[in-house]
C-alpha positions in Angstrom: 0.0 0.0 0.0 1.5 3.2 -1.1 1.0 6.9 -1.7 1.2 6.0 -5.4 -1.8 3.7 -5.1 -3.8 6.4 -3.4 -3.0 8.8 -6.3 -4.0 6.2 -8.8 -7.3 5.8 -7.1 -7.9 9.6 -7.1 -6.8 9.9 -10.7 -9.2 7.1 -11.8 -12.1 8.5 -9.7 -11.6 12.0 -11.2 -11.5 10.6 -14.7 -14.7 8.6 -14.2 -16.6 11.3 -12.3 -15.8 13.8 -15.0 -16.7 11.3 -17.8 -19.8 9.7 -16.5 -21.0 12.1 -13.7 -21.0 11.5 -10.0 -24.3 9.7 -9.8 -23.2 7.2 -12.4 -19.9 6.1 -10.7 -19.7 3.8 -7.8 -16.7 2.7 -5.8 -17.1 -0.7 -7.4 -16.7 0.8 -10.9 -13.5 2.6 -9.8 -12.1 -0.7 -8.5 -13.0 -2.4 -11.8 -11.4 0.4 -13.7 -8.2 0.0 -11.7 -8.4 -3.8 -11.4 -8.1 -3.7 -7.7 -10.3 -5.2 -4.9 -13.0 -3.3 -3.1 -11.0 -3.8 0.1 -7.9 -2.2 -1.5 -10.0 0.9 -2.3 -11.6 1.0 1.2 -8.2 0.8 2.8 -7.5 4.3 1.4 -11.1 5.7 1.2 -13.7 4.0 3.5 -16.6 5.8 1.8 -17.2 7.5 -1.5 -17.5 10.8 0.5 -13.9 10.4 1.6 -12.9 10.0 -2.0 -14.8 13.1 -2.9 -13.3 15.1 -0.1 -9.8 14.1 -1.2 -10.5 15.3 -4.7 -12.1 18.5 -3.4 -9.0 19.0 -1.3 -6.9 18.8 -4.4 -9.1 21.3 -6.2 -9.1 23.6 -3.2 -5.4 23.5 -2.8 -4.8 24.5 -6.4 -7.5 27.2 -6.2 -6.1 28.7 -3.0 -2.6 29.0 -4.5 -4.1 30.8 -7.4 -6.1 33.2 -5.2 -2.9 34.3 -3.4 -1.3 35.4 -6.7 -1.3 39.2 -7.4 -3.1 40.3 -10.5 -1.9 43.8 -11.3 -3.0 44.2 -14.9 -5.3 43.0 -17.6 -2.6 40.7 -19.1 -2.1 38.9 -15.8 -5.9 38.8 -15.3 -6.3 36.9 -18.5 -3.6 34.4 -17.5 -5.2 34.2 -14.0 -8.6 33.6 -15.5 -7.2 30.9 -17.9 -5.8 29.1 -14.9 -9.1 29.4 -12.9 -11.0 27.9 -15.8 -8.4 25.1 -16.3 -8.6 24.1 -12.6 -12.4 24.1 -12.7 -12.4 22.1 -15.9 -10.1 19.5 -14.4 -12.6 19.1 -11.5 -15.7 19.8 -13.5 -17.8 17.1 -11.9 -17.8 19.2 -8.8 -19.8 21.8 -10.7 -21.8 19.6 -13.0 -23.0 17.5 -10.0 -22.8 20.4 -7.5 -26.0 19.6 -5.5 -25.1 16.0 -5.2 -21.6 16.8 -4.0 -22.9 19.2 -1.4 -25.5 16.6 -0.2 -23.0 13.8 0.0 -20.3 15.7 2.0 -21.2 18.3 4.6 -17.4 18.8 5.0 -17.1 19.9 1.3 -20.1 22.1 1.6 -18.5 24.0 4.6 -15.1 24.3 2.8 -16.8 25.4 -0.4 -18.5 28.4 1.2 -15.3 29.5 2.8 -13.4 29.2 -0.5 -16.3 31.1 -2.3 -15.8 34.0 0.1 -12.1 34.1 -0.5 -12.7 33.9 -4.3 -15.3 36.7 -4.1 -12.9 39.0 -2.3 -10.1 38.2 -4.9 -12.5 38.9 -7.8 -13.6 42.2 -6.2 -9.9 43.2 -5.8 -9.1 42.3 -9.4 -12.2 44.0 -10.9 -11.8 47.2 -8.9 -8.2 47.3 -10.1 -9.3 46.7 -13.7 -12.3 49.0 -13.8 -11.6 51.3 -10.8 -15.2 50.7 -9.7 -17.3 47.6 -9.4 -20.9 46.9 -8.2 -22.1 43.9 -6.3 -24.2 43.0 -9.3 -21.2 43.0 -11.6 -19.2 40.9 -9.2 -22.0 38.4 -8.8 -22.4 38.1 -12.6 -18.8 37.4 -13.1 -18.6 35.0 -10.1 -21.5 33.0 -11.5 -19.9 32.7 -14.9 -16.7 31.5 -13.3 -18.5 29.2 -10.9 -20.9 27.5 -13.3 -19.3 28.0 -16.7 -18.4 24.3 -16.8 -22.1 23.6 -17.3 -21.7 24.8 -20.9 -20.0 21.5 -21.6 -22.8 19.5 -20.1 -25.4 21.3 -22.0 -23.8 21.4 -25.4 -21.2 18.5 -25.2 -18.6 20.9 -26.5 -14.9 20.1 -26.4 -12.7 21.5 -23.6 -11.3 24.5 -25.5 -14.7 25.6 -26.7 -16.1 25.5 -23.1 -13.2 27.5 -21.7 -13.3 30.0 -24.6 -17.1 30.5 -24.1 -16.8 31.2 -20.3 -13.9 33.6 -20.9 -15.8 35.4 -23.7 -18.8 35.8 -21.4 -16.7 37.2 -18.6 -14.9 39.6 -20.9 -18.3 40.7 -22.3 -19.5 41.6 -18.8 -16.3 43.5 -18.0 -16.4 45.4 -21.3 -20.1 46.3 -20.9 -19.5 47.7 -17.4 -16.3 49.4 -18.4 -18.1 51.3 -21.2 -20.9 52.1 -18.8 -18.4 53.7 -16.4 -16.7 55.8 -19.1 
C-alpha cells in the first residue's frame, strides 16, 4: 500500500466522475477500472464521500494557491482567468453535480462556502483594479460565470477548449459592458 496507489485511485475517480457524472460512478466501478479489490480501495477511502473530499481537497489547494497570486493588470488577469478555468475544468464534476456533491459531503459544503468568500474578495480586488469601480451585481455576474461556466460543456457537449473559450468570452463581455458604462 503506497502513496502512489492512493494517487492512482484519485486519478481514476476523477476521470470517471468527469466522464460519467457523480451519480453514475460507484466505488465498485472505480475498482473495476483500476483492477483492484474493493478492500484495497476502502483501505484508502472508506466511503465515497472520503474520495470526494480528497478530490475536493486537491481542487481547493490549487485554487487557494491561485487566489494568493497578485493580478496587477489585464494581461495577468487573462492568465489568471485561464488558470481558474483550467482548474475548474479539471474538477468539472464538482460543478456539474454540484447539488449531489454538497449533499454527499457536509465537509465539502462547509469548505466550499469558505473558498467562495475568498474567491469573491479576490474577484472584487481584481475587478476594482481593472475598472476602478465595481458593483455587487457585476461581481455576482462574473462570479456565476466562473462558478458554473463548466455547465456549458454538459449542455452542449462541446470540447474543452470551446467551453473554456465561451466562459472567458462571457466574462470579458460583462467586464467590457461595465467598463463602457463607467466611461
